[in-house]
C-alpha positions in Angstrom: -0.1 0.2 0.1 1.3 3.4 -1.1 1.9 6.2 2.0 -1.1 7.8 0.1 -3.4 5.2 0.5 -2.3 4.8 4.3 -3.6 8.7 4.6 -6.6 8.3 3.1 -7.7 5.5 5.2 -6.4 7.0 8.1 -8.6 10.1 7.5 -11.7 8.3 6.7 -11.2 6.3 9.9 -11.1 9.5 11.9 -14.1 11.2 10.3 -16.3 8.3 11.2 -15.1 8.6 14.8 -15.8 12.2 15.0 -19.2 11.5 13.5 -20.0 8.7 15.9 -18.9 10.8 18.8 -21.1 13.9 17.6 -24.5 11.5 17.3 -23.9 10.3 21.0 -23.3 13.8 22.5 -26.8 14.9 20.6 -28.9 12.6 23.0 -31.0 15.0 25.5 -29.7 14.6 29.4 -33.2 15.2 31.0 -35.1 11.8 32.0 -38.8 12.3 31.5 -41.3 9.2 32.5 -44.7 8.8 32.4 -45.1 7.3 35.7 -49.1 6.8 35.7 -52.0 7.3 33.7 -55.4 6.7 35.2 -58.9 6.5 33.9 -61.8 8.1 35.4 -64.5 6.0 35.5 -62.9 2.8 34.9 -65.5 1.8 32.7 -66.6 5.1 30.1 -69.8 4.9 28.2 -70.7 7.0 25.3 -71.5 10.5 25.6 -70.3 10.7 29.1 -66.9 12.8 30.1 -64.1 10.5 30.8 -60.8 12.1 32.6 -57.3 10.5 31.9 -55.1 11.7 34.5 -51.3 11.4 33.5 -48.3 11.8 36.1 -45.2 13.2 34.5 -41.7 12.9 36.2 -38.1 13.8 35.7 -36.0 11.0 37.0 -33.8 11.9 40.2 -30.9 10.9 38.3 -31.4 12.9 35.3 -28.5 15.4 34.8 -30.8 18.5 33.4 -34.0 20.1 34.2 -36.8 19.5 31.6 -39.3 22.0 30.0 -42.8 20.2 29.4 -44.0 21.7 26.3 -47.1 19.4 25.5 -49.2 16.4 26.7 -51.3 15.0 23.7 -54.0 12.2 24.0 -55.4 11.0 20.5 -58.4 8.6 20.1 -57.7 6.8 16.9 -61.4 5.2 16.6 -63.5 8.6 16.8 -60.2 10.5 15.6 -60.2 12.9 18.1 -57.8 14.5 20.7 -56.8 16.7 23.4 -53.9 18.6 24.5 -52.4 20.4 27.4 -49.5 22.8 26.4 -46.6 24.9 28.7 -46.5 22.7 31.8 -43.5 24.6 33.3 -40.3 23.0 34.2 -39.4 20.0 36.1 -36.2 19.4 38.2 -34.5 16.1 38.8 -36.8 14.0 41.0 -40.0 16.4 40.4 -43.5 15.5 38.3 -46.6 16.7 37.6 -50.0 15.6 37.1 -52.1 16.3 34.1 -56.0 15.7 33.9 -57.0 15.5 30.0 -61.1 15.2 29.0 -62.7 13.9 26.4 -65.9 12.2 25.3 -66.5 9.1 23.1 -68.8 9.0 20.2 -68.6 5.5 19.7 -68.5 2.2 22.0 -65.8 -0.7 22.0 -61.8 -0.8 22.7 -59.6 1.1 21.7 -56.1 2.5 22.6 -55.4 5.8 23.0 -52.1 7.3 22.1 -50.3 9.5 24.9 -47.8 11.6 23.7 -45.5 13.9 26.0 -43.3 16.6 24.4 -40.4 18.8 26.3 -37.0 20.2 26.2 -33.9 19.8 28.1 -31.2 22.5 29.3 -29.6 22.5 26.3 -32.9 22.8 24.2 -32.9 19.4 23.2 -36.4 17.5 22.6 -37.4 15.2 24.9 -40.5 13.1 23.5 -42.1 9.8 25.3 -45.1 7.8 23.8 -47.4 5.5 25.9 -50.6 3.6 24.8 -53.4 3.9 27.3 -55.8 1.0 26.4 -59.4 1.6 27.4 -62.8 -0.1 26.6 -66.2 2.4 25.8 -69.3 1.0 26.8 -72.6 1.8 25.7 -75.0 4.6 27.0 -76.9 3.9 29.9 -80.6 3.5 30.0 -82.5 6.7 30.0 -84.9 7.0 33.0 -88.0 8.6 33.3 -89.7 8.9 36.8 -93.5 10.2 37.5 -94.7 9.9 41.4 -98.7 10.2 42.1 -99.7 12.4 45.0 -98.0 11.0 47.9 -100.0 11.0 51.1 -98.7 9.8 54.6 -99.8 6.2 55.0 -101.3 5.9 51.4 -99.6 3.6 49.0 -98.2 6.0 46.5 -97.3 4.5 43.0 -93.9 5.4 41.2 -93.7 5.3 37.3 -90.2 4.2 36.2 -89.8 4.4 32.5 -87.1 2.6 31.1 -85.7 3.6 27.6 -82.8 1.9 25.5 -80.9 4.5 23.7 -77.9 2.7 22.6 -77.7 0.5 19.1 -77.6 -3.0 21.0 -79.8 -4.7 24.2 -79.3 -4.0 27.4 -79.8 -7.1 29.9 -80.9 -7.9 33.4 -82.3 -4.4 34.1 -83.5 -4.0 38.3 -85.1 -0.6 39.2 -84.9 -0.9 43.2 -85.5 1.8 45.8 -82.5 1.3 48.1 -83.7 4.3 50.4 -87.2 5.9 51.5 -88.4 7.3 54.5 -91.5 5.1 55.1 -92.4 1.3 53.3 -91.9 -0.3 50.2 -94.8 -2.8 49.5 -92.9 -3.1 46.0 -89.5 -2.4 46.0 -87.8 -3.7 42.7 -89.0 -4.2 39.5 -86.9 -5.8 36.3 -86.6 -6.1 32.8 -85.2 -9.1 31.4 -83.5 -7.8 28.4 -84.5 -3.9 26.6 -83.7 -4.1 23.0 -82.2 -1.3 21.1 -84.4 1.9 21.0 -87.5 0.2 23.4 -89.0 1.7 26.3 -90.5 -0.4 29.4 -92.4 1.0 31.9 -92.2 -0.5 35.5 -94.1 0.2 38.8 -92.6 0.6 42.0 -95.0 1.4 45.3 -93.8 3.1 48.8 -95.5 4.3 51.8 -94.5 7.5 53.1 -94.4 7.5 56.9 -94.1 11.7 57.2 -95.3 14.6 55.4 -93.2 17.3 53.8 -90.2 17.6 51.4 -88.6 14.1 51.0 -86.3 12.1 48.2 -87.0 8.8 46.4 -83.7 7.2 46.1 -83.9 5.1 42.8 -81.6 2.5 41.6 -81.1 1.1 38.6 -78.3 -1.9 37.9 -78.2 -3.0 34.2 -75.3 -5.4 31.8 -74.4 -3.6 28.9 -73.9 -5.9 25.5 -70.1 -6.0 26.5 -71.3 -7.7 29.7 -70.2 -5.2 31.8 -72.4 -4.7 35.1 -73.3 -0.8 35.7 -75.4 1.1 38.0 -77.2 4.2 37.4 -78.5 6.4 40.8 -81.0 8.9 40.9 -82.7 11.2 43.6 -86.2 11.9 43.2 -87.8 14.8 44.6 -90.9 14.3 46.4 -93.8 16.2 48.0 -96.0 14.4 50.8 -99.3 15.3 51.9 -101.0 14.9 55.3 -103.5 12.0 55.6 -107.1 12.8 55.3 -110.1 10.1 55.4 -113.6 12.0 54.3 -115.8 9.7 52.4 -119.6 10.7 51.9 -122.6 8.7 51.0 -125.6 9.8 49.0 -128.4 8.6 47.5 -129.5 9.2 43.9 -132.7 8.0 42.1 -132.4 6.2 38.7 -134.9 7.9 36.4 -133.9 8.0 32.7 -134.7 11.3 31.1 -135.8 12.8 34.4 -133.0 15.1 35.2 -134.9 16.5 38.1 -134.7 13.5 39.7 -130.9 13.7 40.5 -130.8 15.1 43.6 -129.1 13.4 46.6 -131.9 14.0 48.9 -134.6 11.8 48.7 -137.0 12.6 51.7 -139.1 14.5 49.8 -139.4 12.5 46.8 -142.2 10.0 48.1 -145.0 11.0 50.3 -146.1 7.8 52.0 -148.0 7.8 55.1 -151.6 9.3 56.1 -152.0 12.7 57.9 -154.6 15.4 58.3 -155.3 17.8 55.3 -157.0 21.0 54.8 -157.9 22.5 51.8 -160.8 25.0 50.8 -163.2 22.9 48.2 -161.7 19.7 46.5 -160.8 21.1 43.1 -160.8 19.0 39.9 -158.1 17.3 38.2 -157.6 15.5 35.1 -155.1 12.8 36.6 -151.5 12.4 36.3 -149.5 11.4 33.3 -148.5 8.0 33.5 -145.0 8.7 32.3 -143.9 11.6 34.8 -146.3 9.8 37.7 -143.7 6.6 37.5 -141.7 6.7 40.5 -138.0 5.3 41.1 -137.6 2.2 42.2 -133.7 2.1 42.0 -131.0 4.4 43.2 -127.7 5.3 42.5 -125.6 4.9 45.9 -122.8 7.5 45.2 -119.5 7.1 47.2 -117.6 10.3 47.2 -114.0 10.4 48.2 -113.6 13.9 49.9 -110.2 13.0 51.5 -106.5 12.6 50.1 -105.9 9.1 49.6 -107.7 7.1 47.2 -110.3 4.9 48.5 -110.8 0.9 47.6 -112.4 -2.0 48.6 -115.8 0.0 49.1 -118.7 -2.5 50.6 -122.1 -0.5 51.1 -124.7 -2.4 53.8 -128.3 -0.7 53.6 -130.5 -1.3 56.3 -134.4 -0.7 55.5 -136.9 0.1 57.9 -137.4 -3.6 58.7 -134.7 -5.7 57.1 -131.2 -5.3 55.7 -130.9 -5.1 52.3 -128.4 -7.4 49.8 -124.7 -5.7 50.0 -123.4 -3.5 47.3 -119.8 -3.2 45.9 -118.3 -0.2 44.9 -115.6 -0.3 41.8 -112.6 1.3 42.7 -110.0 3.0 43.4 -111.9 6.1 44.0 -109.4 8.9 43.7 -109.9 12.4 45.9 -112.2 14.1 44.5 -114.2 11.5 42.4 -117.2 9.2 43.2 -117.9 5.9 42.7 -122.1 4.2 42.5 -123.4 1.1 42.6 -127.3 0.7 42.0 -129.9 -0.3 44.9 -132.8 -1.7 44.2 -135.6 -0.6 46.9 -138.5 -2.4 44.6 -139.3 -4.2 47.7 -139.4 -2.0 50.2 -142.6 -0.5 50.9 -142.7 0.5 54.5 -141.3 4.1 55.4 -138.8 4.6 57.9 -135.2 5.3 58.1 -133.0 3.5 55.7 -129.2 3.8 56.8 -126.3 3.2 54.0 -123.3 1.9 56.1 -120.0 1.7 54.0 -116.8 0.1 54.8 -113.6 0.7 52.8 -109.8 1.0 52.7 -108.3 4.7 52.5 -104.2 4.0 51.6 -103.2 1.6 54.3 -105.7 2.1 56.7 -109.6 0.9 57.1 -112.4 3.6 57.0 -116.1 3.3 57.8 -119.3 5.6 57.0 -122.9 6.0 57.4 -126.0 7.9 56.8 -129.6 7.6 57.4 -132.3 8.6 55.4 -136.5 9.3 55.9 -137.2 7.0 53.2 -140.8 7.0 52.1 -141.2 4.7 48.9 -143.4 5.1 45.7 -146.9 4.0 46.7 -150.7 5.1 46.8 -151.5 7.7 49.7 -155.2 7.8 49.7 -157.1 10.8 51.4 -160.7 11.7 51.7 -162.0 15.5 50.2 -165.1 17.2 49.8 -166.6 15.0 52.7 -170.5 15.7 53.4 -172.1 14.2 56.1 -175.9 13.9 56.2 -178.2 12.3 59.2 -182.5 12.5 58.3 -184.5 10.8 60.5 -181.9 8.0 61.4 -180.5 7.3 57.9 -176.6 8.6 57.1 -175.5 9.8 53.6 -171.5 10.1 52.9 -170.5 11.9 50.1 -166.9 12.7 49.4 -164.2 12.1 46.9 -160.9 9.5 47.8 -157.7 11.1 46.1 -154.5 10.0 45.6 -152.1 11.8 46.5 -148.9 9.2 46.7 -146.4 8.7 43.4 -148.1 5.0 43.1 -151.0 3.4 41.9 -153.9 2.4 44.0 -155.5 -0.9 42.7 -159.1 -2.2 43.5 -160.4 0.5 45.7 -163.5 0.0 47.8 -164.5 2.5 50.5 -166.9 1.1 52.8 -169.0 2.0 56.2 -167.5 0.2 59.4 -170.3 -1.3 61.2 -170.6 -0.5 64.7 -172.8 -0.5 67.6 -174.2 2.5 66.7 -173.7 2.9 62.6 -174.6 0.0 59.8 -174.1 0.0 56.4 -177.7 0.0 54.6 -178.9 -0.1 50.9 -178.1 1.0 48.4 -174.5 1.8 48.7 -173.1 -0.3 51.7 -169.9 0.0 50.4 -168.7 1.7 46.8 -165.8 0.4 44.5 -163.7 3.0 42.8 -161.2 0.8 40.9 -157.9 2.1 40.1 -156.8 5.9 41.3 -153.8 6.9 39.7 -151.2 9.6 41.1 -152.7 12.9 41.9 -156.4 11.6 40.6 -159.2 11.5 42.6 -163.0 9.4 42.1 -166.3 10.3 44.0 -168.0 8.1 46.1 -171.3 7.4 47.9 -172.2 5.6 51.0 -175.7 5.2 52.8 -176.1 3.5 56.0 -178.3 4.1 59.5 -177.3 5.1 62.9 -178.7 5.4 66.2 -179.7 8.0 68.5 -176.6 8.0 70.5 -174.3 7.9 67.8 -171.7 10.7 67.6 -169.0 9.6 64.9 -168.7 7.0 61.9 -165.6 5.4 60.5 -165.3 5.2 56.7 -162.7 2.6 55.7 -160.9 2.4 52.2 -158.9 -0.9 50.9 -156.8 -0.8 47.9 -153.5 -3.0 46.8 -150.4 -1.5 45.9 -148.1 -4.3 43.7 -149.9 -7.0 45.2 -150.0 -6.0 48.6 -153.5 -5.0 50.4 -153.6 -1.9 52.5 -156.3 -1.3 54.9 -156.6 2.3 56.0 -159.9 3.9 57.9 -160.8 7.4 59.0 -163.2 8.7 61.6 -165.6 11.5 61.1 -168.0 13.5 63.7 -171.7 13.3 62.8 -174.0 16.3 62.0 -177.4 16.8 64.4 -180.3 14.9 62.8 -181.6 17.2 59.8 -178.2 18.7 59.4 -175.1 18.3 57.2 -171.7 18.4 57.8 -169.6 19.4 55.3 -166.1 18.2 55.5 -163.4 19.5 53.3 -160.5 17.2 53.4 -160.2 13.9 55.9 -157.3 11.7 56.4 -157.5 8.2 55.5 -154.9 7.6 58.4 -157.6 8.4 61.2 -156.1 11.8 61.6 -159.1 13.6 60.2 -161.8 14.0 63.2 -160.2 17.5 63.9 -160.8 18.6 60.6 -164.5 17.2 60.6 -165.2 18.7 63.6 -164.4 21.9 62.0 -165.9 21.8 59.1 -168.9 20.7 60.8 -168.9 23.7 62.9 -169.1 25.9 60.2 -172.4 24.4 58.7 -174.7 24.4 61.6 -176.8 27.4 60.6 -180.4 26.4 59.8 -179.0 22.6 58.7 -177.0 24.2 56.1 -173.8 26.4 55.2 -173.8 29.8 56.2 -171.8 31.8 53.6 -171.2 34.9 55.5 -169.9 32.7 58.4 -167.8 30.9 55.9 -166.4 33.9 54.8 -165.3 35.1 58.0 -163.4 32.1 58.9 -161.1 32.4 55.9 -158.1 34.9 55.6 -158.4 38.3 54.0 -156.5 37.7 50.7 -158.7 34.4 50.1 -162.3 36.5 51.2 -161.1 39.1 48.6 -160.7 36.2 45.9 -164.2 34.4 46.4 -165.5 38.0 46.4 -164.1 39.1 43.0 -165.1 35.6 41.7 -168.5 36.2 42.7 -169.1 39.7 41.6 -167.6 38.0 38.1 -170.4 35.6 38.1 -172.9 37.8 38.4 -171.9 40.6 36.2 -171.3 38.4 33.1 -174.4 37.1 32.7 -175.8 40.7 32.9 -173.5 42.1 30.3 -174.4 39.1 28.1 -178.1 39.9 27.9 -177.1 43.5 27.7 -175.2 43.0 24.3 -177.7 40.7 22.9 -180.2 43.3 23.9 -178.5 46.1 21.7 -177.5 43.5 18.8 -181.3 42.5 18.3 -181.9 46.5 17.9 
């Protein structure tokens, strides 16, 4: 080898050595490490914010401090990234914690790329890369809660609506009430599988123990499509009202097309029983309409809830004047402010008297009872005598009058007759008088004949009739006028209370064996007397005026 070749070889080796030494001296002096990277929550879900906390340290043995320029976290699946810049310097042995927040749009496993960039004291760049593995789950179920009006000691329904907003099925969903100030009769409900986009409703039941503002804690446990078990907790505010038990019973007749019959008080509906009447003259009527004259035998028992809790299990026990009637069940629940009804048949109740309605029920978790009593008067015929005229001449008795039906039911087979006693005996030609049928608000005339002894002071008249096949017998006693006189009676009671009316009417007719008009008018009030005078003047004036007009026309 020539001298020149040897020199070239040495020069080349020297340059290589110098180049190698230069590359080694370019390595940064700072020794930066990523000591920790934690993910919160540990199982992130789509749409929720996830925080990756990164701890960066400068090694204790590092010969140089380091300036942290940037920390970057990249999601290769959703193609998103988040950065933190100019975090300051780190002396040897120092560390810094950097939180990085991001949100995932899709579910599934992925490897996030963590990159830390810095410089040492010589200005050399320090770069560290580290993978952060993570699994993103789908979003939790959407929960909508509706709570009914809550009342102390009353079952309160909690309606929970569960919706799956993801594209995969959710499984093993369990809704529960882990904490509540009261009882939880139905504390859990479950859904085996909730398909993607589907909605299911489950009901829970609680019983509040105290009034006021409180919170219902709800827990929703579920399993995601990847098999991860998760729990969603919710706090639902609720206001609890005081307990109130107030149930009222009313009775309402059922009559189709009769709006006026809808009044709850039936005391004035039916006028049964006899009593002394009083009227000036009997009047004339064409009878009652058969349709409007019909009376109700079916009634609605109305149960109204004025309390604060729903009413259930309502049973009404009607007790009539003589016996108990079949019990009634009222459908429920009856919410506060609402009513429930059941139909009561009173067609077999023909006796007037107290009708008691007794109801037992449950309101909330408590038992309740209420009752009411009504003076019930059934829809039966009620016959009275009107315009009665009793005459005695030489021991022969003659009774003229009308029998009127002031009740709300038909009287069938009506027969009026004299009652035979030691001083009174029925005689031909009218020992008794068959009237037949008398509809409500109608009347029929009758005539009875008989004989009386000298010591007879009164006469008893009996009326017999049937109502729905049941025979009714009633009688009335009237005073006898003196022999040769007539005793006028305006109204006599069929129930035996007409003696006083007969005596008053008889006294009014004791003038010369007939009726004294002046004396009769003196016994009436001024208004009635004026009406009678005007009527009499009109009756006299009309014929005179007509005669004068005829005479003028003839001219």
